[in-house]
C-alpha positions as a Markdown table, in Angstrom:
| # | Residue | x | y | z |
|---|---|---|---|---|
| 1 | Unk | 136.2 | 111.2 | 106.0 |
| 2 | Unk | 133.7 | 113.1 | 108.1 |
| 3 | Unk | 134.6 | 111.1 | 111.2 |
| 4 | Unk | 138.3 | 112.0 | 110.8 |
| 5 | Unk | 137.3 | 115.6 | 110.6 |
| 6 | Unk | 135.1 | 115.3 | 113.7 |
| 7 | Unk | 137.9 | 113.7 | 115.7 |
| 8 | Unk | 140.5 | 116.2 | 114.6 |
| 9 | Unk | 138.1 | 119.1 | 115.3 |
| 10 | Unk | 137.3 | 117.7 | 118.7 |
| 11 | Unk | 141.0 | 117.2 | 119.6 |
| 12 | Unk | 141.8 | 120.7 | 118.5 |
| 13 | Unk | 138.9 | 122.1 | 120.5 |
| 14 | Unk | 140.0 | 120.2 | 123.7 |
| 15 | Unk | 143.6 | 121.6 | 123.3 |
| 16 | Unk | 142.3 | 125.1 | 122.8 |
| 17 | Unk | 140.0 | 124.7 | 125.8 |
| 18 | Unk | 142.9 | 123.6 | 127.9 |
| 19 | Unk | 145.1 | 126.5 | 126.9 |
| 20 | Unk | 142.4 | 129.2 | 126.9 |
| 21 | Unk | 140.8 | 128.4 | 130.2 |
| 22 | Unk | 137.2 | 129.3 | 130.7 |
| 23 | Unk | 137.0 | 130.8 | 127.2 |
| 24 | Unk | 138.2 | 127.6 | 125.8 |
| 25 | Unk | 135.4 | 125.7 | 127.5 |
| 26 | Unk | 132.9 | 128.0 | 125.7 |
| 27 | Unk | 134.7 | 127.4 | 122.4 |
| 28 | Unk | 134.5 | 123.6 | 123.0 |
| 29 | Unk | 130.8 | 123.8 | 123.7 |
| 30 | Unk | 130.1 | 125.9 | 120.6 |
| 31 | Unk | 132.1 | 123.4 | 118.5 |
| 32 | Unk | 130.0 | 120.5 | 119.9 |
| 33 | Unk | 126.8 | 122.4 | 119.2 |
| 34 | Unk | 128.0 | 123.1 | 115.6 |
| 35 | Unk | 128.9 | 119.5 | 114.9 |
| 36 | Unk | 125.6 | 118.3 | 116.3 |
| 37 | Unk | 123.6 | 120.8 | 114.3 |
| 38 | Unk | 125.6 | 120.0 | 111.1 |
| 39 | Unk | 125.0 | 116.3 | 111.6 |
| 40 | Unk | 121.3 | 116.8 | 112.2 |
| 41 | Unk | 120.9 | 118.9 | 109.0 |
| 42 | Unk | 122.9 | 116.4 | 106.9 |
| 43 | Unk | 120.8 | 113.5 | 108.2 |
| 44 | Unk | 117.6 | 115.4 | 107.6 |
| 45 | Unk | 118.6 | 116.2 | 104.0 |
| 46 | Unk | 119.6 | 112.6 | 103.3 |
| 47 | Unk | 116.2 | 111.4 | 104.6 |
| 48 | Unk | 114.4 | 114.0 | 102.4 |
| 49 | Unk | 116.3 | 112.8 | 99.4 |
| 50 | Unk | 115.5 | 109.1 | 100.2 |
| 51 | Unk | 111.9 | 110.0 | 100.5 |
| 52 | Unk | 111.9 | 111.7 | 97.1 |
| 53 | Unk | 113.5 | 108.7 | 95.5 |
| 54 | Unk | 111.0 | 106.4 | 97.1 |
| 55 | Unk | 108.1 | 108.5 | 95.8 |
| 56 | Unk | 109.6 | 108.5 | 92.3 |
| 57 | Unk | 109.9 | 104.8 | 92.3 |
| 58 | Unk | 106.5 | 104.3 | 93.8 |
| 59 | Unk | 107.6 | 102.8 | 97.1 |
| 60 | Unk | 105.0 | 103.4 | 99.8 |
| 61 | Unk | 105.5 | 100.5 | 102.1 |
| 62 | Unk | 108.2 | 97.8 | 102.8 |
| 63 | Unk | 106.1 | 95.4 | 100.7 |
| 64 | Unk | 106.4 | 97.7 | 97.7 |
| 65 | Unk | 110.2 | 97.8 | 98.2 |
| 66 | Unk | 110.5 | 94.1 | 97.3 |
| 67 | Unk | 108.9 | 94.8 | 93.9 |
| 68 | Unk | 111.4 | 97.6 | 93.0 |
| 69 | Unk | 114.5 | 96.8 | 90.8 |
| 70 | Unk | 117.5 | 96.5 | 93.1 |
| 71 | Unk | 120.5 | 97.1 | 90.9 |
| 72 | Unk | 121.9 | 100.6 | 90.4 |
| 73 | Unk | 121.4 | 100.5 | 86.7 |
| 74 | Unk | 117.8 | 99.5 | 86.9 |
| 75 | Unk | 117.1 | 102.2 | 89.4 |
| 76 | Unk | 118.8 | 104.8 | 87.2 |
| 77 | Unk | 116.8 | 103.6 | 84.2 |
| 78 | Unk | 113.6 | 103.9 | 86.2 |
| 79 | Unk | 114.4 | 107.4 | 87.4 |
| 80 | Unk | 115.3 | 108.5 | 83.8 |
| 81 | Unk | 112.0 | 107.0 | 82.5 |
| 82 | Unk | 110.0 | 108.9 | 85.2 |
| 83 | Unk | 112.0 | 112.1 | 84.4 |
| 84 | Unk | 111.2 | 111.7 | 80.7 |
| 85 | Unk | 107.5 | 111.3 | 81.5 |
| 86 | Unk | 107.5 | 114.3 | 83.7 |
| 87 | Unk | 109.1 | 116.4 | 80.9 |
| 88 | Unk | 106.5 | 115.3 | 78.4 |
| 89 | Unk | 103.6 | 116.2 | 80.7 |
């Protein structure tokens, strides 16, 4: 879904840049900057969320990852258990 929006936004920016002349080029550059910044922030947030999940599951290295339950249900149960322990403390 995001890639479709990116493509549509880029096509619209190119068309506007063509019809607006030099001002359109500036518009195009600002759109590219905005898309890049948005992508960077989204990726950074995803990595932070993944790190929090790893910490909750006790994953410090790749070797620990093999010991962790792999199904979604098991991971959800583990997270709920950890959340329950945190509330009790």
